[in-house]
N, C-alpha and C positions, 0 to 999 in steps of 0.2 A: 099885698093881699094877705090877709091873716088866715092861717090854717089851724084849726083847733086840734087838740089832742084826740078828741072824739073822732074827727074825720080821719086822722092818721091811723088810729086803731081799726076803723072801719075798712080802710083800704087794705091794710095788712090782713084783716080777716077774710076779705074777698079773695085775695091772692091765695091764702092758705086753703080756702074752700075749693078754689079751682084746682089746686094741686091734689088735694085729697080726692076730688071727684075724678080727675084724670087717672090717679093711681087705682081707684076702685074700678073704673072702666077697663083699665089694662088688666087688672086681676080677673075681671069677669071674662074678658076675651080669652085669657090663657086657660080659664077653667072650662070654656065651652068645648063641646065635643069636636073632634076633627071634622073638617069640611069634607064634602063629598069627593073633591079632587084629591085630598090627602088620603082618604080611605081607598080611593081607586088606585092611587100610586102604590099604597101598601099591598093591596091585593095583587096588583100586577107584578110587584117584586117577588111575592111568594109564589105566584103562578110560574114566573120565570125559574125560580129555584126548583120547583117541582119537575121542570124539564130535565134536571140533572139527576133525578132519582131513578134508581133501577131496582127491579125485583130480581132476586137471585134464586135460581132453581137448579136442581141437579141435572147434569148433562147426561142422562141415561134414560132407560125405559121407565124407571119409577117416577120420573118427573116430580121429585119432591120439592116443595117450597122450602127454601132455606133461610131467607131473611131479606135484608135490604142492603143497598149500596148507593154510592153517589159518585158522579164524575168529579175528577179532582183537578182544580186549577183552571185558569183562563183558557188555556189550550190543552184540553184533557187528552192524554194518551193512556191514562189509567183510570180505574175506578177504585174506591177504597171502601172496605167493609171490615167487620170483625173477623178475627181468625176462627172464632168458634162458629161463625156462619158457614164458612167454606169447609171447615174440618180438614180432612186429609185429601180432599179432592184436588186434582191437578188442573181441572178445567170445570167451568160452570156455565150455565146458560143465563144470559142477562136480558131482561125485557124492560123496555121503557114504557111510558104512559100511553104511547100511541100503538103499542102492540108490536113494535119492531124488536126482533130478537137477534142475538149474536152469541157466539161462543167466546168466552173470555178465559185466558190462561192465567192461573194463579202464579204470579212470578215471584212473590215473596210473602212470607208470613212470620209474625212474631207471636207465638202462642202465649207467652207470659204477659206481654203488653196488650195482647188481643187485637192485633191489627193485621190485615191482609191487603195486598195490592194485586189488582187484576188488570191485565192488559185489555184495552178496548180498541176497536177500529175507528177510522175517521167517520165523519158525517157523510151524507149522501153527495155532498159537493167535493168530497175527497180531502177536505180540510179537517183539522182536529176540532172536535166539538167543544163547546163552552161548558165548563164545569163550574163548581162553586168556588168563590174567592173568599179567603179568610178575612174576617172583620179585623180592621187594624186596632180596634179597641178590645180590651179585656172584658169578658162578660162579668158584670158586677151584680151585686145582690139586688134583686127586684127587677132585673132586665126582662122584658117580655121576649119570650122565645117560642119557637114553633118546631115541633117534631114532625119530620116528614119520613114516610116509609110505608111499610105494609104490616101493621099490627094484626096478628092472628090471620095473616094471609090476605087481609083486605087491602089490596094494593093502592098506592098513591093516595094515602090519607094524610091529613094535616090536623094536628092538635096543638092547642095553645096553652102556655103556662108561664111561670116566672122562675127565674133562678132563685132557689131557696137557700143555697150555700155555695160558697166559691171554691172551697178546697176540701174535698172529702177523700181520704185514703180508704177506699172500700175494702180492699184486700191488703193487709199489712205486709204481705210477701211481694207486692207489686209496687214499684216506684212511680206511681202516677197519682196525682191529686185530681179527683174528678169534679166536674160541675154537677151539683145536685139541682134538680128542677122538678116541677110538678106538671109538665105537659104529659098527657096520658101516653104511655108506651106499654106494649105487651110483647110476648113472644112473637117474633117476626119483625119487630121494629129494630132489632139489633142491626147495626151497620148503617142505619139511616142517619141523615144529617140533622143537626139541631141548628137552626138559623135564627137571625134577628129579624126585625120588621122590615129591614132593607134586603132580606134574602141573602145576607152574608153569613158564611159558616162560622159558628161559634163552638161547635163540638160535634162528636159522633156518638149517638146513643148506643150504649153497650150493655147496661145492666138495669134490672129493677131491684128493689130492696129484697134482700134475702128473706126467706120465710114464707113467700107466696109465689105461686106460679103466675099470678096476674098482677096488674098494676094496683098499688095501694097508696098512690099519691107521692111516691118518692122514686125518682129515676136518676140514673147516672150517665153522664156523657164524658168521653175523653175530650179535654179542652182542645180547641183548634191549634193553639200554639204547640202543645205537646204532640198532637197529631202530625203537624207539619214537620217537626223534628224527627218523628219516628218514620213517617212515609219517605221523607227525603233520605234518611239513613238507610232504609231498606232498598230503595231504588239505586242509590249510589254505592250500596254495600259497605257503608261506613259505620253502620249502627252495630255496636258490640252486642251480641246476644246475651240476654240475662241468664246466668248459669243456673242449672238445677243443682243444688248443693247436696241433696240426699240428707236433709236435716229436718227433724221435727222438734219444734221448740214452743214454749208458751211464755207469755209475758209474766214477769215478776211483778204482780200487782200487790195491793196491800195485804190480801189474804195469804198469797204465796210468800211474800216478803216476811210477814209475821211468823210464819212457820219456819222459815230459814234464818230468821234473825238478820234480814237484810233490808236496806231501803228499797222502796218499790220502783225499781227501774232495771232494765236489762232483760235478757231472755234466758229462761231455764231450758237446757237441752233435755228433751224427752228421749231422743234416740237418733241414731244415724243409720244410713243405708250402707250395707257392706259394699266396699269398693267405690263409694261415692266421694265427692270432694270434701265433705265435712269430715268423714272418717280419715281421709288422707291427710287432712290438716291436723289431726290428733284430737278432735273434739270427742268428748265422751258424755254419756248420759250422766246428769247431775251437775255438769258444768254450767256456770252462769256467764253468758257473754255480756260484758260490760260496755265495750266500745269497739270502734273500728278506726284504725289509723290515728289513734289518740283522741277521737271524738266520742264522747259518752252517748249511750243509747238512752235518751230521756223518755221517748215514747216507743212502743213496739215497732211502729212503722218506720222509725228512723233507720233501722237495720238495712232495709231494702235500698233506701236512698244512699246510704253510706257505701254499700256494696257497688251500686251503680256508678258512683263517683270514682271508684277504684278500678273499674273495668279496664280502662285504657292501660293502666300499669300492669295488668295481668295477675295481680295478687293483692291481698289485703292483710294487714296485721290486726289480729283479733286479740283484745285484752279479755282474759278469761279468769273467773274466780273458781279455784279448785282447792278443796281441802283447806279452806280458810285463807289461802294466799293467792295473789294475782300472778299470772304469767302470760306471756305473749305467744301466740301461735300464728303461723303463716298459712293463710288460706290461698291456695293457688287455684285459678279459675279454669284450669285445664289439666287433665290427668296426663302423665307421661305417655308419649306415643308408644313406648315399648309395651305398655300394658294393654295388650290387644283385647283383653276381656275386662274392660274397665269397671263394669257394673257387677262383676262377680257372677256372671251367668255361666252355668255349667252346660256345656254342649255334649250331645251324645250322638252316636250313629243312629240313623233311622232309614227305613225303607222308603225311598222316594215314590214307589208305586202304591204304598199303602194309603188309603183314604181315611180321613177322620170319620168317626162314627157319628151319624146324625141322629139326634133325638127324634123319635117318630111322632110323639104327640105331647101336648102340654095341657094341664088343667090351669084354670085361672090362678089358683093359689100358688102353683109352681112358678107363675110369672110375676109373683109379688103383688097380686091383686086380691085383697081380702074383702069379701062382701059381708054386709050386715044382714040381719034377719029380714029387713025390708027389701033386700036385693040391691041396695045402693052400695057404691064403693066406700068401704069404711077406712081402709088403709091401702096405700100403694107405695112400694119401695122406690128409692131414688133411681135405681138402675133397671126398673121394670120396663120391658118393651111396651107395656100399656101406657106408661108415663110418656115415653117418647112418641107414642102414637097420638097422644092428646087426651088420654083418660085422666080424670082427676077425682079427688075425694068428693063425695056427694053425687056423683054421676050414677045413673041407673042404666044398665044395659037392657035395652028393650028387645033387640032382635040380633041374630047372627046370620049373616048371608040371607037376610030376608025372612028368616024363621023366627016367629015370636018366642020369647024365652021368659019363663018365670024363675023364681029363686031356686027351685029344685032342679030345673033343667040347667041352669047356669052352674050349679054345684057339680052336676054330673057331666058337664060339657068337656069333651076331648077335642082340642084344637090340633088338627093334623096338617093344616096348610094355612096360608095367609087367609085372613077372614075380614069381612066388612061388618062392623058393628054399628047398629043404630043406637044412639045414646041420648038419654034425656038429662039435661043439666038441672041443677037444683032450682033454677028459676022457671023450669017447665019447657024451655026451648030444647029442640032436638037437633041432632047433627049426625053425620056418618063419619066414622074414622076407620082407617085400615090398620089392622093389627097383624104384624108378621114377625113371630118370634125368631125366625131364621134370617131375618133381613138385616140384622145388626142394629146397634144403638146409634142411628144417625139422624134422628128426627130433631125437631126444634124444641129446646127447653131452656129455661132461664139459667144463667151462669152465676155462681156464687163462690166466694172464696172460702167459705167455712168448711171445716172438716166435719163430715157427717157423723162421725162417732164422738167427737169431742170438739165443740165449737171454739174452745180455748186454744186448741192446737193449731199452730201455723206450719204449713208445709213449704219449705224453701227448696 
């Protein structure tokens, strides 16, 4: 039987057509939205993850909302949050999504790495509760992530976003490379978990971008792998604390380098704290720190990581440029025990029965709240009790303790005790906040590493 060339080409064409058709169908199937069962599984995983989320409140009469936390590990005996959430508190009140409450003891905290560990009790069956399990995969660029927590005190909220950068050193004085993402977080989200679509832990939300009190599309989370190392080290007491050096320095960037006739790398010492580790090492204003233990400081953030790597040895060798020549200085991470007054604090005798004088009243300006002619908050200082209470630029104070106030009344207002303010936000929404100038600066506010006087100065 004779087979023509035309028949052969036709058969090949048909096979090729079938393959192209199958490939197109497969591509179409992959491009289709998830099935209902897949969506249900994803929702169930996130709902299970929310079971591990806790709201953190002060364990006192003030009942202040502090932030968020999450149960840690498959058999959770502890919860994890940010150190700035618990502050100096020895115990806090933890509330789950069902309204169950317990008192948790703050058993460890690292204020530099901003992690705190809180002990928790067992479940109703007497067994450890199930917490979040770390994802075995590193969170890559574009990964869908979900922030769980209590933004602005709205408890047990979930927001969705993507990982927008994998390694951001937000504070060059802290040896952590953060996950950057755009899932909405706000004050109160701190300490809450960042999970993937399977409900596995990929990070802990810790900061929003500096420069705004509210979310601007950039949030930072401590990666789960770093968090695991820090939490384990805190529990087992094997994590070396990151030392406070008593050092202020600024990067030698192109501008500074041009003025000093140097290549743009290293850190220029602005000053040292009397009695601190930097002064004890012999560092002086005007020195340029070029490297640590033989490794050059290429980027400003390298310094913190190089110091962390040297913690176990208890000291580090700093290469310093001074008066045109290089020399080595030894930075010891602990002051001699004999120096009882290591920070140079002068003590004096005092009358134990004497009571500190209490300021009887404040005006808003004395609290760092500057009003414009329209009565709205024009400026508010970083350490203002009003800022800690939740007052922000553009807010208008409508009433104090229920009494309506205009601009003239606010200017003449004398605050003699804790007061409740009714406030109108720039968008027209209203809310009540509690302003207590005598209650201490213990409210919720964003954390940033920048020096408020000079953003170029890094405090170690």
